[in-house]
C-alpha positions as CSV (number, residue, x, y, z in Angstrom):
1,X,150.7,113.7,105.9
2,X,149.4,112.9,102.5
3,X,150.4,108.8,103.0
4,X,148.3,109.0,106.0
5,X,145.3,110.5,104.3
6,X,145.2,108.2,101.8
7,X,145.6,105.2,104.5
8,X,142.8,106.6,105.7
9,X,140.9,107.1,103.1
10,X,141.9,103.0,101.8
11,X,141.3,101.6,105.7
12,X,137.3,103.6,105.2
13,X,136.5,101.8,101.7
14,X,138.0,98.7,102.9
15,X,135.9,98.5,106.3
16,X,132.4,99.7,104.5
17,X,133.5,96.6,101.7
18,X,133.6,94.0,104.7
19,X,130.6,95.5,106.5
20,X,128.7,94.7,102.8
21,X,130.2,91.2,102.4
22,X,128.5,90.8,106.0
23,X,125.6,91.7,104.9
24,X,125.7,90.1,101.7
25,X,126.2,86.5,102.7
26,X,123.1,86.9,105.3
27,X,121.2,88.2,102.8
28,X,121.9,85.1,100.5
29,X,121.5,82.9,103.0
30,X,118.0,83.7,103.7
31,X,117.5,86.6,106.5
32,X,115.4,88.8,104.1
33,X,116.0,91.8,107.0
34,X,119.6,92.2,105.1
35,X,117.6,92.5,101.7
36,X,116.2,95.6,102.9
37,X,117.8,99.0,101.7
38,X,118.3,100.7,104.8
39,X,120.6,97.4,105.8
40,X,122.5,98.1,103.1
41,X,122.9,101.8,103.8
42,X,123.9,101.0,108.0
43,X,126.2,98.0,106.5
44,X,128.9,100.3,104.4
45,X,128.4,103.5,106.9
46,X,128.6,101.9,110.6
47,X,131.9,100.7,110.3
48,X,133.7,103.6,108.3
49,X,132.0,105.8,111.2
50,X,133.6,104.0,114.1
51,X,136.4,103.5,112.0
52,X,136.3,107.6,112.5
53,X,135.2,107.6,116.0
54,X,138.5,105.3,116.9
55,X,141.0,107.4,115.3
56,X,139.7,110.8,116.4
57,X,139.9,109.5,120.2
58,X,142.7,107.2,119.5
59,X,145.1,109.5,121.5
60,X,143.2,112.0,123.5
61,X,141.9,110.8,127.0
62,X,139.6,114.2,127.4
63,X,137.9,113.8,124.0
64,X,137.2,110.1,124.2
65,X,135.9,110.6,127.6
66,X,134.0,113.5,126.1
67,X,132.6,111.3,123.1
68,X,131.7,108.6,125.5
69,X,129.1,110.6,126.8
70,X,128.1,112.3,123.6
71,X,127.2,108.9,122.0
72,X,125.8,107.8,125.3
73,X,122.6,109.8,124.2
74,X,122.3,107.9,121.0
75,X,119.3,105.5,121.1
76,X,117.6,102.7,118.6
77,X,114.4,104.8,117.9
78,X,113.0,101.8,115.7
79,X,113.3,98.5,117.9
80,X,115.6,95.9,116.8
81,X,113.8,92.7,117.0
82,X,116.4,90.4,116.2
83,X,118.9,89.6,118.3
84,X,120.8,88.1,115.2
85,X,120.3,91.8,113.6
86,X,121.6,93.3,117.0
87,X,124.6,90.8,116.8
88,X,125.4,91.9,113.2
89,X,125.4,95.6,114.2
90,X,128.5,94.8,116.7
91,X,130.3,93.1,114.0
92,X,130.0,96.1,111.9
93,X,131.2,98.7,114.8
94,X,134.3,95.7,115.4
95,X,134.8,95.6,111.9
96,X,135.0,99.8,112.0
97,X,137.5,99.5,115.7
98,X,139.6,96.8,115.0
99,X,140.6,98.3,111.2
100,X,141.7,101.2,113.1
101,X,143.6,99.9,115.3
102,X,144.9,96.3,113.1
103,X,143.0,96.0,109.8
104,X,144.0,91.9,110.3
105,X,141.9,91.8,113.0
106,X,139.1,92.9,111.5
107,X,139.5,90.6,107.9
108,X,139.6,87.4,110.3
109,X,136.3,88.9,111.9
110,X,134.7,88.8,109.1
111,X,135.9,85.7,107.5
112,X,135.2,84.2,110.7
113,X,131.4,86.0,110.7
114,X,130.7,84.6,107.2
115,X,132.2,81.0,107.3
116,X,129.9,79.8,110.4
117,X,127.0,80.2,109.2
118,X,127.6,78.6,106.2
119,X,129.6,76.0,107.5
120,X,126.5,75.1,110.2
121,X,124.1,75.4,107.3
122,X,126.0,72.9,104.9
123,X,127.7,70.8,107.1
124,X,124.9,70.1,110.5
125,X,121.8,71.7,110.1
126,X,120.7,72.8,106.5
127,X,116.7,71.9,107.4
128,X,116.6,72.9,110.8
129,X,114.4,75.4,112.8
130,X,117.8,77.9,113.2
131,X,117.5,78.4,109.5
132,X,114.3,77.4,108.7
133,X,112.4,80.2,111.3
134,X,114.4,83.2,109.1
135,X,114.3,81.5,105.4
136,X,112.5,83.3,102.9
137,X,110.2,80.2,101.9
138,X,109.3,80.3,105.8
139,X,108.7,83.8,106.8
140,X,105.5,85.1,107.8
141,X,102.7,86.8,106.2
142,X,99.9,88.4,107.5
143,X,97.2,88.2,105.1
144,X,94.8,90.6,105.5
145,X,91.0,89.5,103.9
146,X,87.7,91.3,103.8
147,X,84.1,89.7,103.7
148,X,80.6,91.4,103.1
149,X,78.7,90.1,105.9
150,X,76.1,88.2,104.5
151,X,75.4,84.6,104.9
152,X,76.2,83.0,101.3
153,X,77.8,80.0,100.5
154,X,81.3,81.5,99.3
155,X,81.5,83.8,102.0
156,X,80.8,81.3,104.7
157,X,83.7,78.8,102.8
158,X,85.9,81.7,102.9
159,X,85.2,82.0,106.9
160,X,86.0,78.2,107.4
161,X,89.2,78.5,105.6
162,X,90.2,81.5,108.0
163,X,89.3,79.4,110.9
164,X,91.6,77.2,110.1
165,X,94.6,79.3,110.5
166,X,96.0,81.6,112.8
167,X,93.5,84.2,113.4
168,X,95.7,87.8,114.4
169,X,92.7,90.2,114.4
170,X,89.1,90.6,113.8
171,X,87.1,93.9,113.0
172,X,83.2,94.6,111.9
173,X,82.9,97.8,109.7
174,X,79.2,98.4,110.2
175,X,79.2,101.3,108.1
176,X,80.6,99.4,105.1
177,X,79.0,95.9,106.1
178,X,82.2,94.5,106.2
179,X,84.4,91.9,108.0
180,X,87.7,92.7,108.0
181,X,90.1,89.6,109.5
182,X,94.0,89.3,109.3
183,X,95.9,85.8,109.5
184,X,98.8,84.4,110.2
185,X,100.2,82.6,107.2
186,X,103.4,81.0,105.4
187,X,104.9,82.2,101.7
188,X,103.3,78.6,100.7
189,X,99.6,79.3,102.5
190,X,99.7,82.4,101.5
191,X,100.4,81.7,97.7
192,X,97.6,78.8,97.9
193,X,94.7,81.1,99.6
194,X,95.8,83.8,97.7
195,X,94.9,81.9,94.1
196,X,91.8,80.9,96.3
197,X,90.5,84.0,96.4
198,X,91.7,85.0,93.4
199,X,89.4,82.1,92.1
200,X,86.0,83.0,93.5
201,X,86.4,86.5,91.7
202,X,84.0,87.9,93.7
203,X,83.5,91.7,94.5
204,X,82.6,90.0,97.8
205,X,85.6,89.4,98.8
206,X,89.4,91.8,99.2
207,X,92.5,91.0,100.3
208,X,96.3,92.0,100.6
209,X,99.5,90.6,101.7
210,X,102.4,92.2,104.1
211,X,105.4,90.0,105.1
212,X,105.8,89.9,109.2
213,X,108.8,92.8,110.3
214,X,111.2,90.2,111.7
215,X,113.8,93.1,112.0
216,X,114.1,91.6,108.0
């Protein structure tokens, strides 16, 4: 009995470690959603939770049917925007299930999930869009710029700059006499345009930057 409890505790820790290893690997590959604190917690908890569920219903058919009904009400309250993120959730769940059946299966799965993207990145598609679209350096950013509604050289210059990027939204604030623009830029563009706006040092121009949520 004591041995079984010790073994279960070891499996819980081991499955959590495997989940965290997967999360860390994808963070190092440049997937920003993997660096999120909530993703770290999910990586540590989802596999052990699935392991406990597997152990609980392993030899009880009635309980397993009841558990299926109970778990069917669970929904993602926040949409999962990245297909890869959803796949990783299934990886965590599979690690938990396989740890309860045969720990070697979970080790093999973890090695496979970690090794495949690394091999692909190194050997075949280092510079391809598959990785570049999720890389930190090519992530998309929302740049919000507020301009005073006046006809001046510096304001018109910034407007021309804004029009050269992907305009997401444009909002007129007649009360404060300003126009707000939101444009979509990559990291390099955001840094260059931010420096240009900073050098103007004008109280007629305000801006702030936020990263696009891709599940990262």
